[in-house]
N, C-alpha and C positions, 0 to 999 in steps of 0.2 A: 885647589886642594879638594881632595875627595873626602865626603862627609857621608856617614851613615845615619839616616833620620827616617822619620815616618811620613808617608804621602797620604793625604786623606782620600777616602773614596766612599762610597755608600751615598744613600740618600739622605734627605733632610730628617735629623733627629735618630737616624740609625748609621752611625758612623763606623766605617771600617778602614783600618790603615794598613799600608803595606810598608815594609821594611826594605828601604832602598839604599844603594850607593849611588850617590850622584856628586856631581861637580857642587861646591858651595854656592856658586854664583847663579845656579839654575833656581827657577821657582820650586815652590814647596811640592806643588802637585805636576810639576813639568817633566822635562825630559830626565831619564835616569840611565845609569850605565847597568845595573843588575838588580833584580828583585831577590830580597834575601829571606824573606818570611812575611808573615802578616801578624796583626794584632786586631782582635774583635772583642772591644770592652762591652758589648751587649750580647756576647753569646750566650745561648741557652745551656742547660744542664746536658751532659753528655756530647757536646761538640768541643772541639779546640777553640780555645781563647787565643792561645799563642803558638805559632809554630815559627821556629827559626832554624837556618842552615848556621850551625855554629862552625863547621869548617870553614864555611865562605866568609863569615865573619871574621875568624882568625887569619884568612888569607889577606884580607883588604886592612885588618889593624897592622899585620906585618908588613905590609907596602905602605904604611903612612895615613891610613884613613882614621879620621876622628870620628867618634860616637857622640851623638847628641845626649844630653841627660837623661831624656826619657828612655831611648833606646839603650843606654847602659845599664839603666834599672831592669829592663825587660830582659836583657841578655842574662844579667847576674840571676834574677829568680828563675829564668828558663834553664839556665845550667845548673842550677843547684837541685830544681825538679827532676832534670835528666838524670843527674848522678845518684840522687837518692832512690829512685825508680828503677834503678838496675840491680 
C-alpha cells in the first residue's frame, strides 16, 4: 500500500522533513516513490515553512494512497492558505 508521510532530514536539532509517497513497508527515511513537498518546522521569517504539490497529492489519493495524520493536517492547512491567498 502506498502511503504519503514525512521523511526526516536535516542535522541534529535542525529537522527538515520531506513529504514523500512510499510503500508502507519501507523505512521512514528509506526508499520512496516520489517527493511531494517539504516541511521546515524551524524556518526563519521570510522563507517557506511548507511547500506541497497539491496536484500530485490529489493524484496519489485518487490512486489509493493514504495520508499520515500529520501530512493530512499539513495539507489541510496549506490548501486553506493557498485558496485564501488567491
